N, C-alpha and C positions, 0 to 999 in steps of 0.2 A: 604551548599546547592548550592552556586554559583549563577550565574545570567543567563539571557537568552543568552547573548553573549557567555558565556562559553558553554552553552547547544548547541548553533549553531555551535561552533567550533568543539565540540565533534561529533555532528551529521554529519557534513561535512567530518569528518575523517573516518566515518563508511565505511568499505569496504567488510566485510564478515558477513554472517548471524550467528553471534556468540550469542547464547542464553543469556549468562550472560551479555554481553555488551548491547544487545538490551533491556533486562529487566532493567538494570541500567538507560539507557537513557529514557526509558518509565517512570520510577519512577521520574526521573528528570523533564520530560515534565509535569508531574502532579503536580509539586511543584510551578507552575506559574499560579494559577487560574485566576489572573487578566490580564494575557497576552496570552490567548488562541489563539487569531488570529495570533499573532507573532509566537508562538510555531507551529501552523499549517503551517504557511508560511515557516518556516525553514524546517519542515519535507517534505513538498511538493516540495520545491526547490531542496532538496536532491534527491527525487524521480526523478524529471525531469532532473537532471544533471547526473544521474547515468546510468550505463548499467550493464548487467550481474549479478554477485553475489552481487555487491554493490546495485543495484536496488532492488533485492529481499530482502536484508537486510533492506533497507529503507522502503519497504512495511511492513515487519515484525515489524519494529519500529512503524510505524503509527498504525498498528493493536494493538500492545501491549500498546501503549499510550492511546488508547480508552478503553482498558479493565482492565488495571493494577491498576489504582488508582481511588479514588472517583472523582477527578477532571476530569479524563479521561472519566469516564462514564457519569458524569453530564454535562461536558462542551466540551471536545474534541470530543467525538462521535457525538453530534449534529452538531458541526462545520464541521466535516468531511462529515456528511450526506448531507449537502448542495451541495457538489461538488463531491461526491463519484462516481456517474455514469460517469460524464465527465472525472474525473481523472483516473478511472480504464479503461475506453475505450481508452483513449489517451496515458496513461503512462505504461500500461502493454503491452509488445510486443507480443500480442496473436498470430499473424500470423507467428512469427519466433521462437516460443518456441518448444523445444523438448518435448517428452512425459513426462519426469520427471518434467521439468519446468512448463508445463501446469498443471500437477497434483498439484504441490506446490501452484501455484497461485489460481487455482480453489478451492482447499481446504481452502485457506485463505478467498476467497470471500464467500464461502458457510457459513463460521462461522458468517458472518455479518447479516444473516437472523435474528438472535436474537437482533441485534442492530438496524437494519434499516428496517426490514420487507421484504416481498417477492418482492414487486414492484421494488425496486432499485436493488436487487440481480438478479432478473430475467432479467432485462434490461442488466446488465453486462454479465450474462451467455449467453443470446441470441447474444449479440455482439461478445463475444469470440467464440461462435460456428460458427457464420458467417465468422469470420476471419480465423478460422481453416479450414473451408470448402474452402475458397478462396485460402489458402496456399496449400491445398491438390490438388485442381483443377489446380493450376499453376504448381505444381510438376509432375502432371500426364502427360504421353505422349499423344500427339494428336492422335485421331483415324485415321486410314488410309482409 
């Protein structure tokens, strides 16, 4: 099974959104029911330190960790919910995503309605929409 230090090392090495690797790490995250805060901290540190595909892979891991195991559903998801709006508005680069990246992140966020309810998800979606609007406005040429 390993320990949390091994889990942390493997999480920090995650660079690509590889489904089998993410699934294995999510299963491993669920094997530490007494250390949910530490597991959450490892995953969120990876999200905060990553960019590009590694950041997306880190979000997929957080998502899978909440959904894959009984520990995830019972303990990790409630822990994530305490910070999900802040984390998703600060650590998903909404204003700089291309269409495909935005679609991937928004699809992920929308699945959280079943875990967290409409209030949290709507707050994230509204923030993302505002950021996208700001990016579009900044890219548009000024009217003459």
